Backbone bond lengths (Angstrom), bond angles and torsions (degrees), N, CA, C in turn:
res aa  C-N    CA-C-N  psi(-1)  N-CA   C-N-CA  omega(-1)  CA-C   N-CA-C  phi
1 X - - - 1.463 - - 1.529 108.41 -
2 X 1.297 115.79 125.73 1.463 120.79 179.62 1.522 110.46 -84.95
3 X 1.324 116.41 144.80 1.467 118.97 178.46 1.528 111.10 -74.31
4 X 1.329 115.62 153.14 1.459 119.96 173.13 1.522 107.77 -58.33
5 X 1.301 116.83 140.17 1.454 121.71 -179.04 1.514 112.99 96.99
6 X 1.337 117.83 -17.40 1.463 119.51 175.32 1.532 106.89 -69.11
7 X 1.337 118.02 135.27 1.470 119.73 -177.03 1.533 114.04 -53.22
8 X 1.315 117.76 -38.93 1.472 120.03 179.66 1.523 110.24 -68.76
9 X 1.312 117.86 -40.83 1.471 121.02 177.02 1.534 109.98 -58.36
10 X 1.331 115.60 -45.64 1.465 120.33 -179.51 1.524 110.76 -62.42
11 X 1.329 116.81 -46.65 1.472 119.98 -179.95 1.526 110.75 -60.47
12 X 1.321 116.88 -41.22 1.465 119.75 179.81 1.527 111.67 -67.29
13 X 1.310 117.46 -38.99 1.467 120.31 176.63 1.529 109.92 -63.35
14 X 1.329 115.90 -41.08 1.466 119.40 177.67 1.522 110.94 -64.24
15 X 1.323 117.49 -36.06 1.466 119.75 175.79 1.522 110.21 -55.86
16 X 1.330 116.31 -46.09 1.466 120.24 179.60 1.521 111.69 -60.92
17 X 1.319 115.85 -41.92 1.467 120.38 -178.99 1.528 110.44 -67.18
18 X 1.327 117.00 -43.34 1.470 120.82 -179.97 1.530 110.07 -64.04
19 X 1.338 117.45 -40.80 1.465 120.20 177.13 1.527 111.26 -63.96
20 X 1.331 116.98 -35.34 1.456 120.78 176.47 1.529 110.48 -64.96
21 X 1.322 116.68 -40.71 1.470 120.63 177.01 1.525 109.47 -62.09
22 X 1.338 117.01 -43.47 1.469 120.76 179.14 1.529 110.85 -61.85
23 X 1.311 116.71 -39.53 1.469 121.36 177.79 1.531 110.71 -63.79
24 X 1.322 115.79 -41.60 1.474 119.81 177.87 1.524 111.21 -66.00
25 X 1.329 116.96 -34.68 1.468 120.01 176.15 1.527 110.83 -63.39
26 X 1.308 116.97 -39.53 1.472 120.31 177.12 1.522 109.97 -62.56
27 X 1.338 116.69 -41.80 1.470 119.74 178.70 1.527 111.10 -63.45
28 X 1.327 117.07 -40.83 1.466 120.27 178.28 1.527 109.39 -62.23
29 X 1.326 117.02 -44.72 1.467 120.37 -179.77 1.527 110.61 -61.77
30 X 1.323 117.36 -42.65 1.471 120.86 178.94 1.523 110.81 -65.58
31 X 1.323 116.76 -41.79 1.467 120.53 179.73 1.520 111.95 -67.64
32 X 1.332 117.13 -33.33 1.469 119.81 176.93 1.528 111.12 -63.77
33 X 1.318 117.17 -34.88 1.471 120.53 178.89 1.523 111.54 -65.83
34 X 1.336 116.39 -29.88 1.467 121.52 -177.71 1.529 112.79 -96.93
35 X 1.325 117.08 -9.37 1.461 122.09 -171.35 1.526 112.17 -62.62
36 X 1.301 114.10 137.48 1.463 121.76 174.83 1.525 106.40 -126.99
37 X 1.293 115.90 129.06 1.456 119.83 177.98 1.510 112.29 100.93
38 X 1.321 115.05 138.12 1.463 122.19 -176.03 1.523 112.17 -61.87
39 X 1.322 117.26 -38.55 1.469 120.46 -177.65 1.535 111.08 -66.05
40 X 1.322 116.88 -40.94 1.461 121.22 178.32 1.515 110.15 -63.66
41 X 1.317 116.41 -45.78 1.469 120.94 178.59 1.529 109.65 -61.20
42 X 1.317 116.95 -43.46 1.462 121.18 -179.87 1.536 110.80 -59.96
43 X 1.333 117.09 -44.55 1.468 120.97 179.51 1.533 110.83 -64.01
44 X 1.311 116.42 -41.20 1.464 120.02 179.09 1.532 111.17 -66.48
45 X 1.319 116.75 -37.68 1.463 120.66 177.68 1.537 110.19 -65.80
46 X 1.324 117.30 -38.06 1.465 120.99 175.97 1.529 110.21 -63.50
47 X 1.327 115.74 -42.05 1.466 120.81 178.78 1.539 110.19 -63.87
48 X 1.316 116.40 -41.48 1.470 121.68 177.18 1.525 110.07 -59.46
49 X 1.315 116.43 -46.09 1.464 121.62 -179.90 1.531 110.79 -61.33
50 X 1.318 116.26 -44.43 1.464 122.11 179.84 1.532 111.03 -61.70
51 X 1.320 117.13 -46.67 1.466 121.12 -179.15 1.535 111.35 -67.00
52 X 1.319 116.69 -38.38 1.471 120.35 177.36 1.531 110.12 -63.84
53 X 1.338 116.81 -36.87 1.465 120.48 175.49 1.529 111.07 -62.75
54 X 1.323 116.51 -40.31 1.465 120.08 178.55 1.525 110.71 -63.20
55 X 1.310 117.25 -39.10 1.468 119.41 177.33 1.523 110.43 -64.05
56 X 1.322 116.74 -38.37 1.463 120.02 177.59 1.524 110.01 -61.59
57 X 1.325 116.38 -35.33 1.465 121.48 177.76 1.525 112.23 -62.46
58 X 1.318 117.09 -20.33 1.469 120.71 -179.13 1.525 112.09 -74.36
59 X 1.318 117.95 -4.95 1.461 120.16 -178.38 1.522 112.18 -56.10
60 X 1.329 118.07 -38.46 1.460 117.40 -179.65 1.529 112.15 -73.25
61 X 1.320 117.73 -18.05 1.470 121.28 171.13 1.534 108.29 -61.85
62 X 1.323 115.43 -49.44 1.464 120.49 -179.43 1.535 110.91 -68.05
63 X 1.323 116.86 -35.41 1.471 120.35 177.98 1.525 110.97 -64.09
64 X 1.326 117.47 -40.07 1.459 119.92 178.37 1.521 110.60 -64.36
65 X 1.323 116.67 -37.46 1.466 119.18 176.76 1.529 110.65 -67.97
66 X 1.334 116.42 -51.24 1.466 120.72 -173.49 1.522 113.83 -72.56
67 X 1.312 117.70 -36.10 1.467 120.82 -173.97 1.522 113.92 -98.08
68 X 1.327 117.32 -11.39 1.463 119.79 -179.92 1.535 110.22 -122.53
69 X 1.325 117.23 -65.51 1.464 120.49 -173.96 1.532 112.45 -62.84
70 X 1.323 117.25 -49.69 1.462 119.69 -175.82 1.529 112.47 -61.91
71 X 1.349 119.53 -45.08 1.467 118.40 177.08 1.533 113.28 -60.19
72 X 1.332 116.94 -34.68 1.465 119.26 177.43 1.527 110.31 -67.27
73 X 1.310 117.42 -39.46 1.465 120.18 176.36 1.528 110.31 -63.06
74 X 1.317 115.95 -42.72 1.463 120.34 -179.20 1.524 111.34 -63.22
75 X 1.329 117.74 -33.68 1.475 121.07 175.08 1.522 111.29 -61.85
76 X 1.322 116.18 -25.23 1.463 121.67 178.80 1.531 111.46 -94.87
77 X 1.329 116.82 12.78 1.462 120.77 177.29 1.518 114.63 81.56
78 X 1.313 117.08 11.34 1.472 121.52 179.63 1.521 107.54 -102.08
79 X 1.338 116.52 101.00 1.466 119.19 -174.95 1.531 113.65 -117.64
80 X 1.315 118.38 -29.09 1.467 120.92 -177.41 1.518 113.94 -62.13
81 X 1.336 117.51 -54.79 1.473 118.24 -179.48 1.535 113.51 -59.79
82 X 1.355 119.41 -43.80 1.469 117.15 177.05 1.538 112.76 -61.34
83 X 1.332 117.27 -37.63 1.466 119.82 178.44 1.526 110.69 -62.45
84 X 1.333 116.61 -42.27 1.469 121.12 178.48 1.526 110.80 -63.99
85 X 1.330 116.64 -41.66 1.461 120.15 -179.09 1.531 110.77 -67.33
86 X 1.340 117.58 -38.46 1.471 120.11 176.39 1.528 110.32 -60.36
87 X 1.328 116.15 -43.32 1.463 120.71 179.17 1.531 110.58 -60.61
88 X 1.308 116.02 -43.44 1.467 119.95 178.93 1.523 111.01 -67.86
89 X 1.331 117.87 -35.73 1.467 120.43 175.60 1.527 109.99 -59.18
90 X 1.334 116.57 -41.68 1.468 120.35 179.10 1.522 111.16 -63.05
91 X 1.328 116.97 -41.36 1.470 120.27 177.33 1.530 110.74 -62.67
92 X 1.315 116.08 -47.04 1.466 121.17 -179.60 1.530 110.04 -61.27
93 X 1.317 116.41 -43.00 1.465 120.74 179.08 1.526 111.27 -60.14
94 X 1.319 116.89 -40.78 1.466 120.79 178.01 1.520 112.10 -61.31
95 X 1.323 116.58 -42.59 1.468 120.77 178.90 1.524 109.86 -67.70
96 X 1.325 116.66 -40.78 1.468 119.77 179.66 1.525 111.72 -64.89
97 X 1.333 117.83 -33.97 1.471 120.64 176.24 1.529 110.63 -65.77
98 X 1.320 116.84 -39.71 1.474 120.37 176.58 1.527 109.92 -63.74
99 X 1.321 115.96 -40.73 1.463 120.24 177.98 1.520 110.53 -62.90
100 X 1.336 116.25 -44.12 1.470 120.40 179.17 1.529 110.08 -59.96
101 X 1.331 117.59 -41.49 1.466 121.01 178.82 1.528 110.74 -63.26
102 X 1.323 117.15 -40.45 1.466 120.02 176.93 1.531 110.68 -65.67
103 X 1.313 116.20 -44.60 1.469 120.37 -177.91 1.529 111.53 -63.81
104 X 1.329 116.86 -26.48 1.464 120.51 179.75 1.528 112.81 -74.78
105 X 1.326 116.76 -11.35 1.468 119.90 178.21 1.537 108.70 -80.27
106 X 1.313 115.83 106.36 1.457 118.77 -179.56 1.525 112.39 -71.91
107 X 1.317 115.84 -38.52 1.463 120.72 -178.26 1.529 108.94 -134.86
108 X 1.337 117.39 84.41 1.468 119.44 -179.73 1.526 111.18 -57.89
109 X 1.331 115.89 138.73 1.463 120.35 -179.38 1.520 111.22 -67.42
110 X 1.305 116.93 -40.44 1.460 121.23 179.79 1.528 107.42 -119.11
111 X 1.320 116.16 96.06 1.461 120.74 -174.65 1.519 111.90 -64.21
112 X 1.310 118.56 -35.41 1.465 120.79 179.54 1.525 110.66 -63.96
113 X 1.321 116.81 -45.94 1.469 120.61 177.92 1.524 110.51 -64.70
114 X 1.327 116.34 -40.01 1.458 121.41 178.08 1.528 110.31 -60.61
115 X 1.317 116.35 -48.33 1.466 120.91 -179.17 1.526 111.19 -60.29
116 X 1.319 116.29 -42.42 1.470 120.79 179.71 1.532 110.16 -64.42
117 X 1.326 116.76 -48.41 1.468 120.68 -178.99 1.531 110.84 -62.61
118 X 1.318 116.96 -43.07 1.458 121.01 179.17 1.526 110.42 -62.09
119 X 1.320 116.66 -46.06 1.466 120.58 -179.99 1.520 111.80 -58.83
120 X 1.332 116.33 -46.56 1.471 120.96 178.74 1.526 110.77 -62.52
121 X 1.316 115.74 -43.52 1.462 121.70 -175.91 1.533 111.61 -64.96
122 X 1.328 117.57 -49.43 1.463 119.53 -176.44 1.528 112.04 -71.57
123 X 1.319 116.82 -32.70 1.464 119.62 176.26 1.526 109.95 -66.39
124 X 1.328 116.30 -44.99 1.464 120.36 177.48 1.514 112.38 -63.49
125 X 1.325 116.22 -42.23 1.461 120.91 179.22 1.527 110.50 -62.65
126 X 1.302 117.17 -45.49 1.458 121.08 179.91 1.527 110.64 -59.11
127 X 1.321 117.00 -43.71 1.466 120.78 178.58 1.519 112.30 -63.90
128 X 1.332 116.27 -42.96 1.471 120.59 178.05 1.529 110.94 -62.26
129 X 1.327 115.97 -45.36 1.462 119.94 -179.76 1.523 111.14 -62.82
130 X 1.314 116.45 -45.05 1.462 119.79 -178.38 1.529 111.17 -62.44
131 X 1.322 117.43 -45.20 1.463 120.80 179.28 1.531 111.13 -64.94
132 X 1.314 116.17 -42.57 1.458 121.43 -178.91 1.533 111.08 -64.59
133 X 1.310 116.49 -48.73 1.465 120.40 -178.10 1.528 111.15 -65.94
134 X 1.326 116.88 -34.14 1.465 119.74 176.97 1.527 109.81 -61.95
135 X 1.333 117.51 -43.40 1.470 120.53 177.84 1.522 111.11 -62.81
136 X 1.327 116.15 -43.51 1.467 118.25 179.99 1.529 110.97 -65.76
137 X 1.327 116.71 -45.98 1.459 120.64 -176.29 1.531 112.98 -67.28
138 X 1.342 117.23 -35.21 1.465 119.79 -173.37 1.528 114.36 -100.97
139 X 1.330 117.77 -18.87 1.464 120.08 -178.70 1.528 111.55 -119.50
140 X 1.330 116.49 -61.02 1.460 120.82 -172.87 1.529 112.78 -65.14
141 X 1.310 117.71 -47.54 1.457 119.87 -177.05 1.535 112.28 -67.12
142 X 1.331 119.35 -45.93 1.471 118.17 175.60 1.539 112.27 -59.41
143 X 1.321 116.61 -37.83 1.460 121.54 176.40 1.531 109.87 -60.86
144 X 1.326 116.41 -42.36 1.464 121.95 179.33 1.522 111.22 -63.31
145 X 1.317 115.99 -42.73 1.467 120.23 -178.54 1.529 111.17 -65.61
146 X 1.324 116.69 -33.66 1.468 119.99 177.66 1.529 111.52 -74.50
147 X 1.321 117.28 -32.83 1.468 121.21 -173.59 1.531 113.27 -79.23
148 X 1.320 117.46 -28.73 1.465 120.15 -170.52 1.523 112.16 -119.50
149 X 1.325 114.67 143.84 1.458 121.24 -179.93 1.518 112.58 -95.58
150 X 1.334 116.31 177.03 1.468 122.27 -175.81 1.528 114.20 -56.52
151 X 1.334 117.61 -41.01 1.465 118.91 -179.24 1.526 110.97 -64.26
152 X 1.310 116.15 -40.95 1.466 119.68 179.29 1.530 110.34 -66.06
153 X 1.339 116.90 -38.14 1.467 119.78 179.54 1.528 111.33 -65.20
154 X 1.323 117.25 -34.70 1.470 119.68 177.60 1.524 109.85 -63.87
155 X 1.339 117.42 -40.67 1.463 121.21 176.60 1.521 111.72 -66.11
156 X 1.322 116.21 -39.90 1.471 121.11 178.13 1.529 109.71 -62.62
157 X 1.326 116.45 -42.37 1.475 120.23 179.06 1.523 110.44 -59.71
158 X 1.329 116.68 -43.33 1.468 120.35 179.91 1.528 110.72 -64.90
159 X 1.327 117.19 -40.25 1.468 120.53 177.64 1.528 110.95 -65.03
160 X 1.318 116.56 -38.79 1.472 120.60 177.78 1.527 110.15 -63.78
161 X 1.324 116.07 -40.72 1.468 119.99 178.65 1.523 111.41 -61.36
162 X 1.332 117.04 -35.83 1.468 120.19 179.24 1.517 111.26 -65.46
163 X 1.326 117.32 -36.16 1.469 120.35 177.96 1.518 109.96 -71.65
164 X 1.318 116.69 -40.72 1.458 120.91 179.34 1.514 111.94 103.03
165 X 1.328 114.52 178.82 1.453 121.88 -173.27 1.523 110.47 -128.36
166 X 1.292 114.90 164.05 1.459 121.17 177.34 1.518 109.81 -74.49
167 X 1.322 115.99 156.34 1.463 118.67 179.43 1.518 111.47 -62.72
168 X 1.328 116.84 -21.95 1.455 119.34 -178.54 1.529 113.29 -92.02
169 X 1.338 118.88 -2.69 1.459 120.93 179.20 1.523 109.09 -75.42
170 X 1.338 117.43 120.63 1.465 119.00 179.05 1.526 110.93 -59.55
171 X 1.310 116.52 138.16 1.465 122.91 -178.99 1.526 110.97 -54.14
172 X 1.325 117.71 -39.73 1.466 121.38 -177.28 1.521 113.23 -62.98
173 X 1.327 117.72 -18.92 1.456 120.50 -176.30 1.518 112.75 -93.38
174 X 1.313 117.02 0.28 1.461 120.95 177.98 1.523 108.01 -89.41
175 X 1.321 117.11 159.71 1.468 118.53 -178.72 1.530 110.04 -71.43
176 X 1.315 115.11 162.79 1.462 121.08 -179.66 1.526 109.57 -63.49
177 X 1.342 118.28 150.75 1.467 121.51 -177.17 1.525 113.97 -54.86
178 X 1.338 117.97 -28.89 1.459 119.37 -178.92 1.525 112.29 -88.85
179 X 1.334 117.43 7.67 1.459 121.23 177.20 1.517 113.46 89.97
180 X 1.343 117.76 -7.06 1.461 119.62 177.95 1.515 108.49 -75.06
181 X 1.297 115.37 156.76 1.456 120.84 173.34 1.522 105.95 -87.72
182 X 1.333 116.26 129.54 1.454 118.74 -179.81 1.525 109.83 -72.27
183 X 1.289 116.56 157.09 1.466 121.03 176.02 1.509 112.79 83.92
184 X 1.346 114.22 -148.10 1.463 120.57 -174.77 1.512 112.61 -77.54
185 X 1.303 117.27 -171.77 1.468 124.48 -178.62 1.521 109.87 -53.51
186 X 1.342 116.36 130.68 1.455 122.97 -175.89 1.505 113.27 -82.16
187 X 1.277 120.38 -13.53 1.465 122.16 -175.40 1.435 110.83 -80.75
């Protein structure tokens, strides 16, 4: 069990939060298909916009992985998994940009086409996120924990702090202000 504030613990907690956002997006898409009345549609569109904004906030989650964790793995001769994860990040980013473009439509001209496209998009995004996070949680992160020791993790935590966190990342899951990992041994 990793202590709160360990970079891997934080990334895994964010995975759960991002998957929850994706699940809520699916619910919004399903509710939009059933929605009757302009006010209901308007509220659902606002909810869609809000959730899409939260996904955009996850960008620094990916930056911490790509600009901090992956380079440290590569220093240890582990390059294949980070390369694969970067590729998947690019795919996810592309889908999220399409979602953002849909969410920016306040009054879609063809609501049926919009509902269909949104449903396909959020379902696909949720599947991509779930598969990607499963690989990171079960392969990449355990590999990282084996490759790096406590001193390196303290440096990684400080680098992650410099990049920053998403608005949805609980404060307790960030590293200590002095760069130490809170709790027990971080390695």
